[in-house]
C-alpha positions in Angstrom: -85.8 63.4 90.0 -84.7 66.8 88.6 -81.7 65.6 86.9 -83.5 62.7 85.1 -86.2 65.0 84.0 -83.6 67.5 82.6 -81.7 64.6 81.0 -85.3 63.2 79.8 -85.9 66.6 78.0 -82.3 66.5 76.5 -83.1 63.0 75.1 -86.6 64.0 74.0 -85.2 67.2 72.0 -82.4 65.3 70.6 -85.1 62.6 69.4 -87.1 65.3 67.8 -84.4 66.8 66.0 -83.3 63.3 64.5 -86.9 62.7 63.5 -87.3 66.4 61.7 -84.1 65.6 59.9 -85.2 62.5 58.8 -88.5 64.0 57.5 -86.9 66.6 55.8 -84.3 64.5 54.1 -86.9 61.7 53.4 -89.4 64.4 52.2 -86.9 66.4 49.9 -85.8 63.2 48.3 -89.3 61.8 47.6 -90.3 64.8 46.2 -87.4 65.5 43.9 -87.4 61.6 42.7 -91.2 61.7 41.9 -90.9 65.0 39.9 -87.9 63.8 38.1 -89.2 60.3 37.2 -92.6 62.2 36.2 -90.7 64.3 33.7 -88.4 61.5 32.5 -91.4 59.3 31.9 -92.9 61.8 29.8 -89.9 62.2 27.6 -89.5 58.5 27.4 -93.0 57.8 26.3 -92.8 60.6 23.7 -90.0 58.8 22.2 -91.6 55.8 21.5 -93.2 55.8 18.0 -94.2 52.0 17.5 -97.1 52.6 20.0 -97.9 56.0 18.7 -101.7 56.1 19.9 -101.0 54.5 23.0 -98.0 56.6 23.8 -100.0 59.9 23.1 -102.4 58.7 25.8 -100.0 57.9 28.2 -98.1 61.3 27.3 -101.1 63.1 27.9 -102.1 61.2 31.2 -98.0 62.1 32.4 -98.7 65.7 31.5 -101.8 65.8 33.6 -100.0 64.1 36.3 -97.2 66.9 35.8 -100.1 69.6 36.4 -101.7 68.2 39.0 -98.4 67.8 40.9 -97.8 71.5 40.4 -101.0 72.2 42.5 -100.7 69.5 44.8 -99.5 70.2 48.3 -97.7 66.9 48.5 -95.4 67.8 46.0 -94.4 71.5 46.9 -91.5 72.1 48.9 -92.7 72.8 52.5 -91.9 76.5 54.1 -92.1 74.9 57.5 -88.9 74.3 59.7 -87.4 70.9 58.7 -89.4 70.6 55.5 -92.3 69.2 57.7 -95.4 68.5 55.8 -98.4 71.0 55.8 -101.0 68.8 57.1 -103.6 71.6 57.3 -103.2 71.9 53.7 -103.5 68.1 53.0 -106.9 67.1 51.4 -107.9 63.6 50.6 -108.0 65.1 46.7 -104.1 65.2 46.9 -103.7 61.6 47.7 -105.0 60.2 44.4 -102.6 62.4 42.0 -99.7 61.1 44.1 -100.8 57.3 43.8 -101.3 57.8 40.1 -97.9 59.6 39.5 -96.0 56.7 41.5 -97.9 53.9 39.5 -97.0 55.9 35.9 -93.3 56.0 37.1 -93.1 52.4 37.9 -94.9 51.5 34.7 -92.4 53.8 32.7 -89.6 51.7 34.4 -91.1 48.3 33.4 -91.8 49.4 29.9 -88.3 51.1 29.7 -86.6 47.4 30.8 -89.3 45.6 28.9 -88.6 47.4 25.5 -84.5 47.5 25.8 -83.3 45.4 22.8 -79.8 45.0 24.4 -79.3 41.8 26.1 -79.8 41.7 30.2 -76.9 42.7 32.1 -76.9 42.9 35.8 -74.4 45.6 36.1 
């Protein structure tokens, strides 16, 4: 029993390390992607001149989203080990800006594809 318990503890620690590593990598990648896409969408939307009034609204929305991202705990790098989320600091008000930023990113990608004058390629 002692050996199996010790082996169980070793496997448990290895599993926990792998999970923490995954959370660290996934969390950092998600934050970087979200911030980069938000910034890119602001520039993309500001470059479009054919829909100036609509674009101005979208740019303002993207700027507001970026401001919310700075204050949002979900978009800040975690100081905890393995970049684990700070669950004690997350509140329900943090989720809506994250969802809005994700939706804005997807809309910007769709608009970029839809407004591309070049013929479609699959490369």
